[in-house]
DSSP file (Angstrom, degrees, kcal/mol; ACC not computed):
  #  RESIDUE AA STRUCTURE BP1 BP2  ACC     N-H-->O    O-->H-N    N-H-->O    O-->H-N    TCO  KAPPA ALPHA  PHI   PSI    X-CA   Y-CA   Z-CA
    1    1 A M              0   0    0      0, 0.0     2,-0.3     0, 0.0     0, 0.0   0.000 360.0 360.0 360.0 124.6    0.0    0.0    0.0
    2    2 A A        -     0   0    0      1,-0.0     2,-0.4     0, 0.0     0, 0.0  -0.547 360.0-136.5 -77.8 137.4    1.5    3.3   -1.0
    3    3 A S        -     0   0    0     -2,-0.3     2,-0.4     0, 0.0    -1,-0.0  -0.763  10.7-143.3 -95.9 142.4    1.6    6.0    1.5
    4    4 A K        -     0   0    0     -2,-0.4     2,-0.3     1,-0.0     0, 0.0  -0.779  18.4-118.5 -99.8 145.8    0.6    9.5    0.8
    5    5 A K        -     0   0    0     -2,-0.4     2,-0.4     2,-0.0    -1,-0.0  -0.662  26.3-156.9 -81.8 135.7    2.4   12.5    2.2
    6    6 A V        -     0   0    0     -2,-0.3     2,-0.6     2,-0.0    -1,-0.0  -0.953   0.6-154.2-114.7 134.0    0.2   14.8    4.3
    7    7 A R        -     0   0    0     -2,-0.4     2,-0.4     2,-0.0    -2,-0.0  -0.930   7.6-164.9-111.2 119.8    1.0   18.3    4.9
    8    8 A L        -     0   0    0     -2,-0.6     2,-0.5     2,-0.0    -2,-0.0  -0.816   1.8-161.1-100.9 140.3   -0.3   20.1    8.0
    9    9 A E        -     0   0    0     -2,-0.4     2,-0.3     2,-0.0    -2,-0.0  -0.982  18.9-127.6-124.9 123.6   -0.3   23.8    8.4
   10   10 A F        -     0   0    0     -2,-0.5     2,-1.0     1,-0.1    -2,-0.0  -0.524  13.4-152.9 -71.4 123.7   -0.5   25.5   11.7
   11   11 A N     >  -     0   0    0     -2,-0.3     4,-2.4     1,-0.2     5,-0.2  -0.811  13.5-177.3-101.6  93.8   -3.3   28.1   11.9
   12   12 A K  H  > S+     0   0    0     -2,-1.0     4,-2.3     1,-0.2    -1,-0.2   0.910  80.6  49.3 -59.2 -46.3   -2.1   30.5   14.6
   13   13 A E  H  > S+     0   0    0      1,-0.2     4,-2.1     2,-0.2    -1,-0.2   0.898 111.9  48.6 -64.1 -41.6   -5.1   32.7   14.5
   14   14 A G  H  > S+     0   0    0      2,-0.2     4,-1.8     1,-0.2    -1,-0.2   0.897 110.6  49.8 -63.5 -40.9   -7.5   29.8   14.7
   15   15 A F  H  X S+     0   0    0     -4,-2.4     4,-2.3     1,-0.2    -2,-0.2   0.902 109.3  53.1 -66.1 -39.9   -5.6   28.3   17.6
   16   16 A A  H  X S+     0   0    0     -4,-2.3     4,-1.3     1,-0.2    -1,-0.2   0.871 106.2  52.8 -64.1 -36.0   -5.7   31.6   19.4
   17   17 A Q  H  < S+     0   0    0     -4,-2.1    -1,-0.2     2,-0.2    -2,-0.2   0.889 108.6  50.5 -66.1 -36.3   -9.5   31.8   19.0
   18   18 A I  H >< S+     0   0    0     -4,-1.8     3,-1.5     1,-0.2     6,-0.4   0.933 109.1  51.2 -63.8 -46.1   -9.8   28.4   20.5
   19   19 A L  H 3< S+     0   0    0     -4,-2.3    40,-1.1     1,-0.3    -1,-0.2   0.730 115.0  42.5 -63.5 -23.8   -7.7   29.4   23.5
   20   20 A H  T 3< S+     0   0    0     -4,-1.3    -1,-0.3    -3,-0.2    -2,-0.2   0.253  91.7 118.7-104.0   8.6   -9.8   32.5   24.1
   21   21 A S  S <> S-     0   0    0     -3,-1.5     4,-1.9    -4,-0.2     5,-0.1  -0.279  75.0-118.2 -74.3 161.5  -13.1   30.8   23.5
   22   22 A E  H  > S+     0   0    0      1,-0.2     4,-2.6     2,-0.2     5,-0.2   0.849 115.2  57.8 -67.8 -33.9  -15.9   30.6   26.1
   23   23 A A  H  > S+     0   0    0      2,-0.2     4,-2.2     1,-0.2    -1,-0.2   0.926 107.3  46.3 -60.2 -46.3  -15.6   26.8   25.9
   24   24 A C  H  > S+     0   0    0     -6,-0.4     4,-2.5     1,-0.2    -1,-0.2   0.874 111.0  52.9 -65.5 -36.7  -12.0   26.9   26.9
   25   25 A H  H  X S+     0   0    0     -4,-1.9     4,-2.6     2,-0.2     5,-0.2   0.912 108.7  49.5 -63.3 -42.5  -12.8   29.4   29.7
   26   26 A E  H  X S+     0   0    0     -4,-2.6     4,-2.6     2,-0.2    -2,-0.2   0.901 111.7  49.1 -61.6 -42.8  -15.4   27.0   31.0
   27   27 A L  H  X S+     0   0    0     -4,-2.2     4,-2.3     2,-0.2    -2,-0.2   0.941 113.4  46.1 -65.4 -47.6  -12.9   24.1   31.0
   28   28 A V  H  X S+     0   0    0     -4,-2.5     4,-2.3     2,-0.2    -2,-0.2   0.934 115.4  46.1 -57.7 -50.9  -10.2   26.1   32.8
   29   29 A Q  H  X S+     0   0    0     -4,-2.6     4,-2.5     1,-0.2    -2,-0.2   0.900 111.9  51.6 -61.2 -44.0  -12.7   27.4   35.4
   30   30 A S  H  X S+     0   0    0     -4,-2.6     4,-2.0    -5,-0.2    -1,-0.2   0.903 110.1  48.4 -62.6 -42.8  -14.1   24.0   35.9
   31   31 A T  H  X S+     0   0    0     -4,-2.3     4,-2.0     2,-0.2    -2,-0.2   0.915 112.0  49.0 -64.6 -42.5  -10.7   22.5   36.5
   32   32 A A  H  X S+     0   0    0     -4,-2.3     4,-2.4     1,-0.2    -2,-0.2   0.896 110.4  51.7 -63.0 -39.9   -9.7   25.2   38.9
   33   33 A E  H  X S+     0   0    0     -4,-2.5     4,-2.3     1,-0.2    -1,-0.2   0.872 108.6  51.2 -66.3 -35.2  -13.0   24.7   40.8
   34   34 A G  H  X S+     0   0    0     -4,-2.0     4,-2.2     2,-0.2    -1,-0.2   0.898 110.6  48.3 -69.2 -38.3  -12.3   20.9   41.0
   35   35 A I  H  X S+     0   0    0     -4,-2.0     4,-2.4     2,-0.2    -2,-0.2   0.919 112.6  47.9 -64.8 -45.3   -8.9   21.6   42.5
   36   36 A A  H  X S+     0   0    0     -4,-2.4     4,-2.4     1,-0.2    12,-0.2   0.871 111.3  51.7 -64.4 -38.2  -10.3   24.1   45.0
   37   37 A A  H  X S+     0   0    0     -4,-2.3     4,-2.5     2,-0.2    -2,-0.2   0.925 110.9  47.3 -63.3 -45.1  -13.1   21.6   46.0
   38   38 A R  H  X S+     0   0    0     -4,-2.2     4,-2.9     2,-0.2    -2,-0.2   0.911 110.9  51.7 -61.7 -42.8  -10.5   18.8   46.6
   39   39 A A  H  X S+     0   0    0     -4,-2.4     4,-1.9     1,-0.2    -2,-0.2   0.932 110.1  49.0 -60.8 -46.1   -8.3   21.2   48.6
   40   40 A N  H  X>S+     0   0    0     -4,-2.4     5,-2.1     1,-0.2     4,-1.6   0.886 111.7  49.2 -59.4 -40.8  -11.4   22.1   50.8
   41   41 A A  H  <5S+     0   0    0     -4,-2.5    -2,-0.2     1,-0.2    -1,-0.2   0.930 109.9  51.7 -64.4 -42.2  -12.2   18.4   51.3
   42   42 A N  H  <5S+     0   0    0     -4,-2.9    -2,-0.2     1,-0.2    -1,-0.2   0.872 121.4  32.2 -61.3 -36.6   -8.6   17.7   52.2
   43   43 A A  H  <5S-     0   0    0     -4,-1.9    -1,-0.2    -5,-0.2    -2,-0.2   0.551 104.2-122.0 -98.1  -9.0   -8.6   20.5   54.8
   44   44 A G  T  <5S+     0   0    0     -4,-1.6     2,-0.2     1,-0.2    -3,-0.2   0.869  75.0 116.7  67.6  35.9  -12.3   20.3   55.9
   45   45 A L      < -     0   0    0     -5,-2.1    -1,-0.2    -6,-0.2    -2,-0.1  -0.645  63.0-149.1-124.0 180.0  -12.7   23.9   54.9
   46   46 A D  S    S+     0   0    0     -2,-0.2    -6,-0.1    -3,-0.1    -9,-0.0  -0.029  76.0  92.8-137.0  30.2  -14.6   26.0   52.4
   47   47 A S        +     0   0    0    -11,-0.1     2,-0.5    -7,-0.1    19,-0.5   0.413  52.2  97.3-114.8   0.7  -12.1   28.8   51.9
   48   48 A F        -     0   0    0    -12,-0.2     2,-0.3    17,-0.2    17,-0.2  -0.794  60.2-167.1 -85.1 131.6  -10.0   27.6   48.9
   49   49 A K  E     -A   64   0A   0     15,-2.3    15,-2.5    -2,-0.5     2,-0.4  -0.870  16.0-138.1-125.2 153.5  -11.4   29.4   45.9
   50   50 A A  E     +A   63   0A   0     -2,-0.3     2,-0.3    13,-0.2    13,-0.2  -0.872  24.9 165.7-110.9 140.4  -11.1   29.1   42.1
   51   51 A T  E     -A   62   0A   0     11,-2.6    11,-3.3    -2,-0.4     2,-0.3  -0.962  14.8-160.0-143.5 164.0  -10.8   31.9   39.7
   52   52 A S  E     -A   61   0A   0     -2,-0.3     2,-0.3     9,-0.3     9,-0.2  -0.996   4.4-164.0-144.8 148.0   -9.8   32.3   36.0
   53   53 A I  E     -A   60   0A   0      7,-2.5     7,-2.4    -2,-0.3     2,-1.1  -0.918  27.8-118.4-131.0 153.9   -8.6   35.2   33.9
   54   54 A N  E     -A   59   0A   0     -2,-0.3     5,-0.2     5,-0.2   -34,-0.1  -0.788  42.3-171.1 -91.1  95.3   -8.2   35.9   30.2
   55   55 A A        -     0   0    0      3,-1.9     0, 0.0    -2,-1.1     0, 0.0  -0.146  40.5 -88.3 -78.2 179.7   -4.5   36.4   29.9
   56   56 A S  S    S+     0   0    0      1,-0.2     3,-0.1     3,-0.0    -1,-0.1   0.822 124.1  22.8 -61.7 -33.0   -2.8   37.6   26.7
   57   57 A T  S    S-     0   0    0      1,-0.3     2,-0.3   -38,-0.0    -1,-0.2   0.645 130.6 -24.0-110.3 -17.7   -2.4   34.1   25.2
   58   58 A R  S    S-     0   0    0    -38,-0.1    -3,-1.9    -5,-0.0    -1,-0.3  -0.976  77.8 -65.1-174.7 172.1   -5.1   32.0   26.9
   59   59 A Y  E     -A   54   0A   0    -40,-1.1     2,-0.4    -2,-0.3    -5,-0.2  -0.577  45.4-160.4 -72.5 144.1   -7.3   31.5   29.9
   60   60 A V  E     -A   53   0A   0     -7,-2.4    -7,-2.5    -2,-0.2     2,-0.3  -0.996   2.6-154.5-129.6 131.4   -5.4   30.9   33.1
   61   61 A G  E     -A   52   0A   0     -2,-0.4     2,-0.4    -9,-0.2    -9,-0.3  -0.818   7.4-167.1-111.8 150.5   -7.1   29.3   36.2
   62   62 A F  E     -A   51   0A   0    -11,-3.3   -11,-2.6    -2,-0.3     2,-0.4  -0.989  14.5-166.9-133.6 140.6   -6.1   29.5   39.8
   63   63 A A  E     +A   50   0A   0     -2,-0.4     2,-0.3   -13,-0.2   -13,-0.2  -0.995  34.5 164.6-119.4 121.1   -7.0   27.7   43.0
   64   64 A S  E     -A   49   0A   0    -15,-2.5   -15,-2.3    -2,-0.4     2,-0.2  -0.874  41.3 -98.0-141.3 164.6   -5.8   29.7   46.0
   65   65 A T        -     0   0    0     -2,-0.3   -17,-0.2   -17,-0.2     3,-0.1  -0.523  26.6-171.5 -78.6 150.7   -6.0   30.2   49.7
   66   66 A T        +     0   0    0    -19,-0.5     2,-0.3    -2,-0.2    -1,-0.1   0.444  61.3  15.7-124.5  -5.9   -8.2   33.0   50.8
   67   67 A D  S  > S-     0   0    0    -20,-0.1     4,-2.1     1,-0.1     5,-0.2  -0.930  86.3 -87.0-156.0 179.2   -7.6   33.4   54.6
   68   68 A K  H  > S+     0   0    0     -2,-0.3     4,-2.6     1,-0.2     5,-0.2   0.857 120.7  57.4 -62.6 -36.0   -5.2   32.5   57.3
   69   69 A T  H  > S+     0   0    0      1,-0.2     4,-1.9     2,-0.2    -1,-0.2   0.931 111.2  40.2 -66.4 -46.7   -6.9   29.2   58.0
   70   70 A S  H  > S+     0   0    0      2,-0.2     4,-1.9     1,-0.2    -1,-0.2   0.826 112.9  55.8 -71.6 -30.1   -6.5   27.9   54.4
   71   71 A L  H  X S+     0   0    0     -4,-2.1     4,-2.6     2,-0.2    -2,-0.2   0.917 109.4  46.4 -64.9 -43.0   -3.0   29.3   54.2
   72   72 A A  H  X S+     0   0    0     -4,-2.6     4,-3.0     2,-0.2     5,-0.5   0.865 108.6  56.7 -65.7 -35.7   -2.1   27.3   57.4
   73   73 A A  H  X S+     0   0    0     -4,-1.9     4,-1.6     1,-0.2     6,-1.3   0.878 112.0  42.0 -64.0 -37.8   -3.8   24.2   55.9
   74   74 A E  H  X S+     0   0    0     -4,-1.9     4,-1.3     4,-0.3    -2,-0.2   0.919 116.8  48.1 -73.8 -42.7   -1.6   24.4   52.9
   75   75 A S  H  < S+     0   0    0     -4,-2.6    -2,-0.2    -5,-0.2    -3,-0.2   0.919 124.4  28.1 -61.1 -44.3    1.5   25.3   54.9
   76   76 A E  H  < S+     0   0    0     -4,-3.0    -3,-0.2    -5,-0.2    -2,-0.2   0.869 138.8  18.5 -89.3 -39.2    1.1   22.5   57.4
   77   77 A D  H  < S-     0   0    0     -4,-1.6    -3,-0.2    -5,-0.5    -2,-0.2   0.440  89.2-126.2-116.2  -2.0   -0.8   19.8   55.5
   78   78 A K     X  +     0   0    0     -4,-1.3     4,-2.9    -5,-0.4    -4,-0.3   0.869  46.9 163.3  56.8  38.2   -0.3   20.7   51.8
   79   79 A A  H  > S+     0   0    0     -6,-1.3     4,-0.8     1,-0.2   -37,-0.2   0.881  74.0  39.2 -55.9 -42.3   -4.1   20.6   51.3
   80   80 A L  H  > S+     0   0    0      2,-0.2     4,-0.6   -10,-0.2     3,-0.3   0.904 114.1  52.8 -76.6 -41.8   -3.9   22.5   48.0
   81   81 A T  H >4 S+     0   0    0      1,-0.2     3,-1.4     2,-0.2     4,-0.3   0.932 109.6  49.6 -59.9 -46.6   -0.8   20.8   46.8
   82   82 A R  H >< S+     0   0    0     -4,-2.9     3,-1.2     1,-0.3    -1,-0.2   0.765 100.4  65.2 -64.8 -24.6   -2.3   17.4   47.3
   83   83 A A  H 3< S+     0   0    0     -4,-0.8    -1,-0.3    -3,-0.3    -2,-0.2   0.659  89.5  67.9 -73.1 -13.6   -5.5   18.4   45.5
   84   84 A L  T <<        0   0    0     -3,-1.4    -1,-0.3    -4,-0.6    -2,-0.2   0.660 360.0 360.0 -77.4 -16.7   -3.4   18.7   42.2
   85   85 A R    <         0   0    0     -3,-1.2    -1,-0.2    -4,-0.3    -2,-0.1   0.464 360.0 360.0 -83.5 360.0   -2.9   15.0   42.1
Protein backbone atom coordinates (compact mmCIF):
# COMPACT_ATOMS: atom_id res chain seq x y z
CA UNK A 1 0.00 0.00 0.00
CA UNK A 2 1.50 3.33 -1.03
CA UNK A 3 1.58 6.02 1.56
CA UNK A 4 0.60 9.56 0.75
CA UNK A 5 2.35 12.52 2.24
CA UNK A 6 0.16 14.76 4.31
CA UNK A 7 1.05 18.37 4.92
CA UNK A 8 -0.30 20.09 7.99
CA UNK A 9 -0.28 23.82 8.37
CA UNK A 10 -0.56 25.48 11.76
CA UNK A 11 -3.31 28.10 11.89
CA UNK A 12 -2.06 30.48 14.58
CA UNK A 13 -5.12 32.74 14.52
CA UNK A 14 -7.54 29.81 14.73
CA UNK A 15 -5.64 28.29 17.61
CA UNK A 16 -5.67 31.64 19.43
CA UNK A 17 -9.44 31.83 18.93
CA UNK A 18 -9.85 28.41 20.53
CA UNK A 19 -7.69 29.37 23.52
CA UNK A 20 -9.79 32.51 24.06
CA UNK A 21 -13.15 30.81 23.49
CA UNK A 22 -15.89 30.54 26.10
CA UNK A 23 -15.63 26.73 25.96
CA UNK A 24 -11.95 26.94 26.90
CA UNK A 25 -12.80 29.40 29.68
CA UNK A 26 -15.41 27.00 31.07
CA UNK A 27 -12.92 24.11 30.98
CA UNK A 28 -10.21 26.11 32.77
CA UNK A 29 -12.67 27.44 35.38
CA UNK A 30 -14.14 23.98 35.96
CA UNK A 31 -10.68 22.46 36.46
CA UNK A 32 -9.72 25.20 38.93
CA UNK A 33 -13.00 24.68 40.81
CA UNK A 34 -12.31 20.94 41.04
CA UNK A 35 -8.86 21.59 42.50
CA UNK A 36 -10.28 24.08 45.02
CA UNK A 37 -13.03 21.62 45.99
CA UNK A 38 -10.50 18.83 46.59
CA UNK A 39 -8.34 21.20 48.64
CA UNK A 40 -11.37 22.15 50.73
CA UNK A 41 -12.18 18.47 51.23
CA UNK A 42 -8.57 17.73 52.22
CA UNK A 43 -8.62 20.50 54.84
CA UNK A 44 -12.25 20.31 55.92
CA UNK A 45 -12.68 23.95 54.91
CA UNK A 46 -14.60 26.06 52.43
CA UNK A 47 -12.06 28.81 51.92
CA UNK A 48 -10.00 27.60 48.95
CA UNK A 49 -11.41 29.42 45.91
CA UNK A 50 -11.09 29.14 42.14
CA UNK A 51 -10.71 31.97 39.66
CA UNK A 52 -9.74 32.30 36.03
CA UNK A 53 -8.56 35.20 33.91
CA UNK A 54 -8.26 35.86 30.21
CA UNK A 55 -4.50 36.37 29.89
CA UNK A 56 -2.82 37.62 26.74
CA UNK A 57 -2.41 34.16 25.20
CA UNK A 58 -5.09 31.99 26.89
CA UNK A 59 -7.33 31.57 29.91
CA UNK A 60 -5.43 30.84 33.11
CA UNK A 61 -7.03 29.23 36.16
CA UNK A 62 -6.08 29.53 39.81
CA UNK A 63 -7.03 27.71 42.97
CA UNK A 64 -5.82 29.67 45.96
CA UNK A 65 -6.02 30.23 49.67
CA UNK A 66 -8.27 33.06 50.82
CA UNK A 67 -7.58 33.42 54.53
CA UNK A 68 -5.16 32.49 57.32
CA UNK A 69 -6.91 29.17 57.99
CA UNK A 70 -6.55 27.91 54.43
CA UNK A 71 -3.03 29.30 54.25
CA UNK A 72 -2.17 27.30 57.36
CA UNK A 73 -3.83 24.19 55.88
CA UNK A 74 -1.57 24.46 52.85
CA UNK A 75 1.51 25.28 54.88
CA UNK A 76 1.07 22.50 57.43
CA UNK A 77 -0.79 19.76 55.52
CA UNK A 78 -0.28 20.66 51.84
CA UNK A 79 -4.06 20.58 51.31
CA UNK A 80 -3.89 22.50 48.03
CA UNK A 81 -0.78 20.76 46.74
CA UNK A 82 -2.36 17.34 47.36
CA UNK A 83 -5.45 18.49 45.45
CA UNK A 84 -3.40 18.72 42.27
CA UNK A 85 -2.88 14.95 42.10
